[in-house]
N, C-alpha and C positions, 0 to 999 in steps of 0.2 A: 662523173662519167662512170658507167658500168662497163667493165672489161669482161669479155667472154673468151675463154681459152679456145684456141683455134680448133681443136678437135670437137668442141661442143658448138661451135659457131653455126655449122650447117643444121644441127638439130634445133637450135634456137630460131634460126630463120624459118625452118619448116614449121615450127610451132606457131610462130607469128602468122604465117600464111594460113594455116588451118584455122586458127582462132578468128581471123578476119574474114574468112571465106563465107560462113553461113549468112552473115548479114548481107554481104554482097549478093549471094545467091538468092536469098529471099526476095530481093528487090526485082528479080527477073520474072515475077509472076506474069503469066500470059493468060488472059481470060478467053482465049479461043477454045471453045469446048470440044471435047471428044467424048462420045458416048461409049461407056464400057459396061458390059454385062457381068454379073456375078451371082453366085448362089448363096443364099442365107437360109440355112437349115432346110435345104431342099427346095426353096422357093426362088424362082428366077427373078432377079431385080436388075435395075440399071442405075448408073450414076454418071455424073459428068466428071471428067478428069482434066486437069490443067497442068501445063508445064510450070514449074516454079524455080527452075535453076538447080534442083537437086535430083537425086535418083528417086526419091519418094515424091510422086506427083501429088498435087493438091486434089482433093475429091469433094464432091458436093452432090446432094440429092435434092433437086428443086421440088417444089410442091407438085403433087400428082396432077397430071393433066395440063400443067403450065407449059407454054411454048418457050423456047429459048433461042438466043442468037448471041454471039459474042465476037469480040476481036481482042487485040492485044491489051487494051485498056479498060474494057467494060463488058459486062454480061447483062443482057436484057431479058427479062422474064415477063410473059404476058399470060394472065389467067384466061382460060377458055370461057366463052359465053358471058364475059363481063366487059362492058364498054367503058372506056375512059379509065382504065386501070393499068398500071405499069409498075414493075419493080426493076431496079437497076443495082448492080454491084460494080462499083467503080474504084479506081485508084484515086486517092485523095491528092489534090494538086500539091506538088512538092514545095511550091512557093507559099502554101498556107500552113503555118505552124500548128501543131497539135499539142494542146495542153489540157489536162483534165482538172487543173486547179480551178478555184472559183472564177478568176478573171478569164482563164482559158475557156471555161464552159460558157460564160456570157458571150464571148466572141464566136464560139461555135453555134450558139443559138442564132445569132445574127447572120452567120454564114448560111445556116440551113434556111432561114427566112429568105435570104437573097437568092436561093436556088429555086424558089417557087416560080411558077409560070408568070409571065408578064400579065398585068391587069388584075393581079390578085388584090383582094380587099378584105377587111375585117379579119386580119390574121390574129390567131389566138394560140398561145403556147398552152397546150392541154396538159402536158406532163414532161418532166425531165427526170432521168435516172442514171446514176453512175453504176456501171457493172450489172445491168439487169441479166446479162449472161456473159460468160467468158468464152471466147473461141480460142482453142489451143492454149488456154491459160492466160491469154492477153486481155487487157482491160478494154471495156467498151463504154460508150456514152450514148444514151438514147434521148431523142427529142421528138415529141409528137405534136403536130400542129394541125389546126383547122383553118380554113380560109374560104372565101367566096370568089368564084371566078365566073363571069358572065351569068350571074344570077343563081348558079348552082353551088352547093356547099361541098367542099372536098376535105379530105384528111390526108395527112402525110406522116409517115414513120421514117425516121432517119437515125440509123445506128452507125456510129463511127468506131472502128476497131483500130486500136493503137498498135499496129503491126509495123515494127521498125525494120528498115528505115522508111517503109512506105505504108502509110495508113490506108485502110479500105473503108469505103462508105456503102452501107446497105440501105436502099431507099425504096419505099412503096408509096405511091400516090394513087388515090382512087376517090370515087364519090363517097361521101360520108355514109350513105346507106349500105355500101358494100364493105366498109372498112373493117368492122369487127371480124367478119369471116375471113377476109383476105389477110389481115394482119396476123391472125392466129396461124394460118397456113404458112405464111412467109416466115414468121418468127420460129415456128417449129422446124422449118427446113434449115435454119441457120445452125442448129445444133448438129447437123450432119457434116459440117465442114471438118476436114482432116488435112493436116500438113499445110495449113494456110500460112 
């Protein structure tokens, strides 16, 4: 048993509270977007800001021209002038464990396949990659899939961010013919996340 002198007890308790607070605060991420304007070298720009339980709000710049809507648990992005294309940024279910070890990655691939629309056929894993990018220094795992749905070929980009205690999933699904262009725009936008 560790004994703490009475005069240091309050300091010790305060230190424990401070150390445990950031993890608790980070789980308070709310994807309800607020548009905020800012200047970058004299150019007026805008970004979305989100409450994350700390004084420093989370910030994100979606691809130019994409529409957005969000609530507490997810942010939906829709490219202009492209049908059957949608990106989502969602909190990963707390009941689904996240592990980037070999077995964990196999389970994540199956999880991403299970998230495809009903009626999908001819599912193919096109690529998997550990840490194709890091967001705020946190690890990620990417799975790209193709599948057929009602005779049309689709592609899916799923990137999982190991943000503890609450992982975040970034997904893009669209027709295969639009995939390269939309994936590049979505992927580039992910680099803009701050304080996530």
